[in-house]
Structures are given as C-alpha cells and as structure tokens.
N, C-alpha and C positions, 0 to 999 in steps of 0.2 A: 446451581452454584455450590461448590464445596463449602460446608459450614466451617471447616478449618482454615480456609483461605481468607485472610483478613483483607485482601485487596477487593475493593468494592467499586472500582472505577470503570468496569466494563460497560460498553455501550448499551448492551441489552438490559443490564441491571438498571442503569440510569433511566432508560426509556420506560421500563416497568414501573419504577418508582414515580416517575413523572405522571404516568397514567393513573397510578394509585392516588397520588396527590390530587389530580384533577377530579377524580371521582369523590374523594373525601372532602375536598375544600371548595367544590363548585367554583373553580377558578374562572373568573370572568375577564380579568385584566391580563393583557399580554406582558411582554417584556419591555413595554414602552417606558421611556425615561420620564416623560411628561404625561400628565393626565389632566383633563379639564373637568371640574365638577362644579356645578352651580356658578359658572362664570369665573372660577378661580383657576389659575394655572398652578398646579402642584408639581414640583420637580422632585423626583426621587433619585437619591445619590447613594452609592456605596461609599463607605469610609475610604478616604484617600490620604489624609495627612493629619499630623498633630494639630494643625491649625483648626480642624473641625472639633477637636476634643472639648474646648470650652462651651461651644454651642450644644453639644450632646449632653454634657454634664448639667448645664443650666436647665435644659428642657426636662431632663429626668428629675432633677432636684425639685423643680417647681410642681411636678405632677405626681410623684410617687411618695408614699408615706415613709418609706424606709430610707434612712440616710446611707450613702455609700461614700467611701474614701476615694481619692484619686487613684489609689493602688488597685482598687476593685475595677474601676473603669479601664485602667491600663492592662490589667490581667486579661480581660475579655477582648478589648479592642486591639491590643498589640498581637495577641496570639491568633485571633480570628477576625482580622479586619474585613474580610470578604463576607462576614456574617453580621456586619453592622451597617444599617441603612438609616438615612435621614430623609425627611420630607421637608421641603422648603417652599415658602410662598414669598415672592418678592425678596428673595435672598435671606429671609428669616427662617430659622429652624422651628417648624411647628410640630414635628414628630420625630421620634427616634426609636430604633430597636437595636438591642445589643444581645448577641447570642454566642454560643460556642457549639462545637461538635467534637466528640471524642468517643473512645470505646468504653463500654459499660458492661460489666459482667453481670449476667442474670442467670437464673436457674433454667430458663427455657433455651437460651442460646449461649454458647461459650463466648461469642464475640458479637455483641450488639453495638452498632454505631448509633449513638444517641445524640440528638440535637437538644439543646437547652436554650430556652428563651429566658434570659436573665432579667431584662428590663424592656418595657415598652411604655412610651409616654406620648400623648398627643395633647397639644394646647387645647384648653377648654373651648376657646373661641372657634376652633376648627374641627370639633367633634361632629359626628353624624354625617361625615362626608367620605367615609370609607378609607380614611388615611390609615387608621390603625390596622384594619384588615389587609390593606394593600401592603403595608410594611411587613406584616406577618407572612403573607403569601410570598413576598420577595425573599424573605429569610428562609422560608421552608424550601422554596425552589433551589436556592443556593445549597441548602443541606442535601436535598435530593440529588443534585448533580455530584455531590461528594459521597453518595451511597448511604445516606442516613436510613436507618431501619425504623426509628421512632423519634418523636419530639416531645419533650416534657417541659413543664413550667409550674410555678406556684403563683397563686393569686389569693388575695384576702377573700375569705368566705362571704364578706359583706359587700364586695365589689361586683354588684350585679351587672353593670355594663361590660366589664371585662369578661365575666363568666359567659354572658350572652355572645360576645364577639368570638371567643374561642370555641364555644359549643356550636355556633353557626359555621365554623370552619372545620368541624368534624372531631374536635377534641372531646374526650369523655373524662368524667370525674374518676380519678384513680384512687386517691387516698386523702383522708382528712388529717391535717397536721395540727395538733393542738398547741395553742399559744406559740405559734411559729414566729410571729413578728414581734419586734421590740415593744410595740404598743399593746401586746397581749392578745391580739386578734388571731383566730385560727386561720389556717390557709387550706386551700384545696390544691392538691397536685392534679394537674390535667395532663392527659397523654393523647397523642395522635399516633396511631400505628400506621406506618407507611407500607409495610408488607408483613 
C-alpha cells in the first residue's frame, strides 16, 4: 500500500488488520450480538440513538474517576457512533465503551490512522465476566474495519484491573503521564499496534 494514500478501506488491508488483531488480542468471541456467561444473557449493542446517551453517561459517571461534561460525550458519540458500544443485561446498561478514530501525524508514518479508547466502564456487579474485554474487542474490530493502524488509551497507573485487561489484549505501556488526572494520579498511555 502506498504510504501517501490515506484511503485505508481496501479489502486486503482490512483482512490484514483483522488477522493482526486476532493474533494480538486472542479474539475468542465472534460478532455475536448476545453472549451467555455464567447464566447471564449479555446483549451488546452499537450506539443507535440519543435515547441511549443517558444510560451511557450514567454508567461511565458511576465507574470512572474523571468527570466528563455532556459536550465530551456528544463529541465522541455523535462523531463516531459506530465506535460506541453498550452491554446490557435485562435491559439495563452494565457496560459501555466510547472511542474515536482519526488521523494522527507521527515521525514514523506521515499518515497514521489512530483509534482512541476514551472511556470504558463496567458495573462492579458484572465484572470478571469478560464484558470489558468484549466491549474493547468490538470497538477494535470496528476500528480495524476502517483501517486503523494503532489504538491508544490512557488509564490511571493505580488501576491494576484495567492495566491487566488491556495488557491481556496485547496493549503495551507506551508512556507515563505525570499528574494527568484531576485527582493528581499519574496515567499510563497504552498502545496496540495493528500493523
């Protein structure tokens, strides 16, 4: 593929990125909408309408330490609705992921398509059931289909469960960001190279 060509939607590129993702993320779940874990029926949905916004906001506000305004949610969800997924049990939102995908200039490549995981939250009562990793995998698959070269995110350095989740999916620690969060805690930037 020509490095100067920003078009990344070619079939062979998508297939190559899907293979790379499978190798790095040990993908076990398919594109199924529903999954049953420990007797629970977990329904995974891509964002479809403004009616889902309150559920997503409530889930993230309960589980993340960083406060976000409605404008932050709208920025991500309205620009990249296909990169926002929810997990529901009995109609209740128990998990959500909010992402974006755009071009990033880097020294190695003139045009890198970078996915960014802005927010991921799972209800404490439903953790340890692979909901978080399934949401991340679904978001990464959607990014791969659009030609993503890499995916990045930040998480608190003290958030061991999040670090373990992302590292198990193939992310590596890229950079430490000192006093990154409003509470003064450092962050780690994690990165997953897709090609």
